[in-house]
N, C-alpha and C positions, 0 to 999 in steps of 0.2 A: 358583781357586787355580792357580798355574802349576806345571808339572811340576818335581819336585824334582831338583836337580842337586847333585853333590858340591861341597863347599866347596873353594876353591883351597887346596892344601897350602902350608904356610909355607916349605918348602924341598924340594929334590930328594929327599932321603932320606925325608922324610915322605910325599911323593907315591909313591915306590917301594914303601914298606911298606903304604900304603893299597891300592895296586893288588895287592900280594901277598895281602892278606886277601881281597879280592874274588875273585881267581883261585883261591885255595885253597878257598874255599867253592864256587865254580863247579865245581871238579874233584872234589868229594865225591859219592859215590854216593847219599848220603842228602839231597842238596840239590837235588832235581829241581825243586821249586817255586821255589827261588831262581833256577835257570837260566831257568825260564819267565818269571819276573818281569823278569830282566835282558834277556831276548830281547825282551819287550814294550817295555821302556824304550828299547832300542836301535831297535826298529822305529818307535816314536813319534818319536824324535829324527830318524831318517832321513827320515820323512815330513814333518817340520816342523810337526807338530800339537801344540798345547798342550791336553791334556785338562783338562776342568773337571768338578767334582762335579756331580751332578744339579741341575737348576735349582731354585732356592728362591725364595720370595716376596721382593719387594724388602725390603731391610733397613730396619726402622723406626728412628726416632730417639729419643734421650733414654732415659727410664726403660724404655720398652717394649723397646728394643734390649737394654738390660742384662738385663731379665727373660728375653728369648728366649735370649741367650747363656748365662745361668745355667741355663735349662731344658735346654739341650743337654748341658752338663756334668753336670747332675743325672742325665739319662738314661744318660750314659756310665757313671757310677758304678753306677747301677741295673742295667745290663746285666752288670756285673762281679760282681753279687751276686744272681744269679737263683736259684741253688741254695741249699741249706741248709748250706753249708760253715761249720763251726764256727769256722774261721779267717778268715772274711770280715772286711773292714776294719771295718764297723760293729759287729759283735758284739764286737770286741776293743778298742773305743775308749772310753776314759774322758776323757782330756784329749788334744786334738789341736792340731797346729800346721799351718796352711795357708799355705804360701809361694806367692805368686802368686794370692792369693784375690781375683781379679777376673774375673767378677763374684761368684763364690761358690757355684756350683752344687754343688761337692763338700762344702763346709761345710754347706749347707742339707740335703743328703742325710743327713749324719751326725747333725745336730741332730734331724731328723725320725725317723730309724730307730734311734737309740740315746738313749733318754730320759735316761740319766745322763751323756751326753757334754757336755763343755764345750770351748770352743776359742778359739784366738787366730789371727787372720788377718793376713797382711802383704801389702799391695798398694802399688803405686806411687801417689804423689799424682797427681791428675788433671792438674795442670800439668806433670807429667813423663812423661805418656803413659798413666797409669792410666785405667781406664774406669768407675770407680765401683763401687758395690755393689748387689746384688740380694737380700741377706740382710736380712730385717727386723731392726731393733734388738732385742737380747735380752740379758738378764743372763747368758746362757750362752755368748755369743760376743763377743769383744773384737776389733774391727778396727782395725788401725793402718796409716796411710798413711806408708810409709817407703821410702826408697831402699835396696834390699837390699845393695848394695856398701858404702854408708855404714854400714848397720846392722852388717854383719860386721866392718868395719874398727874400729868403736867397741867391738864385743864382744872382738875380739882384743887391743885395748889395755887395756880396763877389766875384762873378764871379767863384765860385767853386761849385761842385756837390759831393755828398757823394757816388760816384760810383767808381769802379775800372777802368771803361771806360767812357769817356765823349764825344766821337765822334762816331756816328753810321751811317751805310749805309742803314739801314731800321728802320723805326719808326712807331709804331702802336699807334694811339690815340683813345682810346676806353673808356674814362672816361665819366662822366655824360653829355650826348648830349643835355640835356634840359637846362643846365645852361650856359648862355653867358660868365660869368666870368671864368668858368672852361674851356670853349672852348678857350678863349683868353690865359689862362695860358698854355694850351696844345700846341697851335700854337707857342707861344713864345719859349717854351722849345724845341720844335721840330726844329724850324728854327735856334736855337742857338747851336744845337748839331748834325745837319745833315751833313754828308760828301758830298763833291761835287760829283754830279752824283747819289746821294742817292734817296731813295723813301720813301713816307709817305702814310700811310693808315689811313683815318680819318672817324669816325662814325658821321653822321649828321642826322637831322630830317627834312624831307620835303624840297626838292630843291626849291619849289616855295615860301619859306619864305625868307624874306629879308636878314637875317644874313647868311643863307646857300648860297644864291646867291652871296653875297659879297665875302664869302670865296672861292667859286668855281672860280669866276673871278680872285681873287688874286692868287690862285694856278696856274691858266692857264698862268699867266705871268712869273712864276718862274720855271715851269716844262716843259720838252719837250713834255710830253704826259699825258693826263688826261682821266681816265675812271671812270664810276660810275657803281655800281651793287647793287642789292637787292636780296641776296640769298633766296630761298624759305624756308630754314630752320628757318629764322627769324620769330618768332611768333608775328609779328606786321605789320602794313601797313604804317608806316611812316619812318622807318629807311632806310638809304642807306649809302653806303661806297664810299668815294672819294679815288681813287688810283692815286697819283701824282708821276710820274716816271721821273727819271733823272732830279733832281732839280739842277739848276745851281747857285751855291753860289757866283760865281765871276762875277755877273752881276749887273747893276744898279737897275733892278727891284727887285732882291732879297734883296739887301742892303736897298732899300727904304722900302720894306715891313717889314723887320726885325726892322729897326729904328722906323717905325710907330707903330709897335706892342709894342716896348719898351715905346714909348711915351704914347700909350693907357694904358699900364699897370700902368705907373706912375700916370696917371689921375684917374684910378679907384681904385688904391690900397691905403689903409690907414690902420687904426687899423683893420677894417673889409672890405675886398675887396667887392666892389659892382659891379653890372652889368653895362655895358657901356650904356650911353644915345644914342639916335638915331644919333645925329650929331657926336658923338665920333666914331661911327662905320665907319664913312667916312675914318678913318685912315686905315681900312682894305681895302676897295674899296670905292671910292666916289660914292654916289648914282647916280650921273649923268653918271658915267661910266657904272653902271648896266643898266641904261635906254637906252644905245646905242644899235643900231640894231645888231651890231656884238656880243655884250654880250647876248642879248636876243636870237639870233640865237644859240649861244653855249648852253645856258640853255635848249632850246627846243631840240636840238640835243642830248645832254647827258641825258636829263630828260625823253625822251620818253620810253626807255627800263625800267627805274625805275617805271614810272607811270603804265606801262603795268603789271609789277609784282605786284605792290600795288593794282591795280584794280582787278586782279585775286584773290589775297588774301582776299580782302574786299568782293568780290562777294561770295566767299566760306563761309566766316564767316556770312554774311548776310543771305544767303540761309539756313545755319544751324540753325540760330536763328529763322527764319520764320518757318522752319519745326518743331522746338521744341515747338513753340507757337500754331501751328495748332491743 
């Protein structure tokens, strides 16, 4: 996998604010790990090296490949539940929704570790880029091959979903983390279907990026507890997971966020849904809110363990590449 680089900003203002966030974090006394991570990224860029994860066996084809991919995601979820935390995802799951359920490692973990769990999975059709499923057919799990943008568009128009269950106490959002429009669709669907007191697990890229920071702050206002993690099984150095627990749907903050996401969706959705513009992302969290000391404190506090894991992974990949070129 290639070294992650920041996505081009849509305009000069967005680029300046993104740079501000990075510089603000670099200047904090409690962000030493982030400084080390940025120094290593800069060193790698200067040297012109593209670090790669540790070598793995050649990728198999067909069903074997799907099973291996699912096994990796299963292990990721397992590593997030190694202790006896009573608030772990599996312990609190009755009905779950798995967005991006391809190939289904998260769903398989929940079905195996929570005997009462039942779920719905949404994945792209294979002819649109989906990679199929590795979860055995079960009367406890309903898999639908659907285009997420089309699904949310129909839901916003009709208020209905093509599932046997439409309210969930646990929701996994693991579709394309690099696409802002997909992120918006996931968030809107999740907040429209989450049960009061439920939990959401969301895959994101780089907490120090503006959109990720906006989403983190937004979740912190509607959930009782937020945690971040980057399991070592993930073969990249920019992915992390937000676990928002005990989401309060009967609060002004929740209603405001849900209403704002609906407004944002209506602004970006047309014949072809586009990515939101910089000023439109204020509907998730106003940038002035992200810049507040309390928000920066939260980003630094939750980001440090993530940066530590990413720094270790990048160090290993960099050292492996250097050794191979010696």
